[in-house]
N, C-alpha and C positions, 0 to 999 in steps of 0.2 A: 504494500500500500504506500509506504513512505518512499520506497525505491522508485515506484512508478511515478510518483509526484516529482521526485528529484530528477528522474530521467526526462520528464516532460519539460521541466523548467531550464535544464542546462543544455549545453551544446552537445553535438554528437561525440566529440572526443572525451568529454567529461562524464559520459554515462557509465553507470555501474553495470557490469555484466557478471554472469556466473551464478553460483549458488549463494544463498543468503548467508551472511556472517552472523556470529553470535551477538555482535554489537548491534546489528540491525534488528535482530529479534528482541533484544533488551530495550532498544529505543521504541519499538512498536508496543511492547508491553507497558512501558512507562506512559506512553501517550494514551493507551487504552485505559489505564488506571486513572490518569488525570481526567479523562473525559467522564468516566464513571463517577469519580469524586465530585466533579463540578455539577453533575446532574443530581447527586444524592445528598451532598453536604453543603452547609453554608459557611464552611471554614473551620477554624480551630474550635470556635465556641458553639458548635452545633449541639442541639439537644440530644441527638442520638449517641454522640460520643462523650456524653457527660460522665465524669468519673474515670475516664481513661487519660493517661499522660500523652495527649496528642500534640504534635508540633508539625510545622511546615518545613520541609528540607529545602536545599538550594535549588532543586528542580521544581519547586512549588507543588510537591506531592505531600498529602497528609500521611504521617507515619505515627506509629505508636511505640513509645519506649518500653521495651520489655525489661524484665528483672535481670537479665543477663547483659545489660548495656555495657558493663565494664569488661566483659570477656573479649579476648582477641579472636573474633570469629567473623563470618561474613556480615556485611552491613545489613543485608536483608533479614537475617535471623535476629540480630540485635535490635534493629529498628524496623519492624514489619510494616508493610503497606496496609492502610486502613481501607476496608471495602464493606459496602452494605450487603445484607443477606438477601434482599428482595429484588436485586437487579438481574435482568435476564442474562447478561454477559457473565456475571458472577456464577450463576447457576450452571451455565454451559461450561464455564471454567472448572467448576467442581466436578461435573460429569466427565470432562476430559481427563482430569487427574484420576478419577475413579477407574476409568477404563484403561488409562496408561499404566496404572499400578495393579493391573490384573484383578479388578473388581475386589479390592481390599475392603475390609470392614470399616466401621465407623471410626474407631479410635486410631487405626493406622492412617486412614485418610486425613483425619483431623490433625494428626502430628505432622504429616507431610505438608499440609497446607500452612500450618503454623510456622514452618521454617521461613516462609516468605510473606505470608499474608496474615492480617488480623481481621477476620470476618466477624461483624457484629451478629450475635445469635448464630454463630457458625455451627455449633453442635446440632441445633434443631434443623437447620437447613441441610446439613450433610446427612442427617438421619432420614429426612424426607426424600432426598435424592437416592440414597442407598436402598431405601425400602421400595422405591418405585422401579428399581432396576430389575428387568425381567430375568436376566441371566443369574443374578444373585438370588432371586426368588426361586428359580428352578433348582438351584443347588442346595438351598437351605430348606426346601420343602420336606415334609415328613411323608413316609410311605403310607399308603392307604392300607390299613389292616382290616381284614374281614373277620367279623366275630363268628366263630364256628358255632353251629347249633348243637343241641344235646345229642348224645349217642342213643341209638335205639335201646329198648329195655332188655331184649334177649341177650346181647353180648355182655351187658354190664351186670346182669343178675348172677348171684352165686348159684352154681349148679355143678353137679358131678360131670365128669368127662362124657361127652357124647349124649348127655341128657337132652340138650337142645340142639337140633340139627336143622 
């Protein structure tokens, strides 16, 4: 999307060709997060994010300071991106991560998403998505067990050998 825009605006020699790079993927992800946040939040002082240590970073993206802010780790895990739970793109993103990680369960998916994102009411949204997954339902379903009826009276009754034939 951004490469197409760049290639339309620049000269033929300056156009980017070949496979997408990781920096291009990261730029698209940040642009997408920024658009979602502009649609959903009113800034740092939004009612939805009340009680969370929210701040705006240098790219003007809302982030949440986690408890491991002093740890030497990736920037995304120390200061995760704030996302709403009711946005369609966020739901599709969660579905993508669910399928990408081989239909993992609620807690595993939540921990994977927490490495990079802080989703408001995330557990409830993830549970809703995992419970709607047809493949997960198929593998977690129980077998249908048939209740066997009572045995006939003759084979069960106490009798001498060959008394009942």
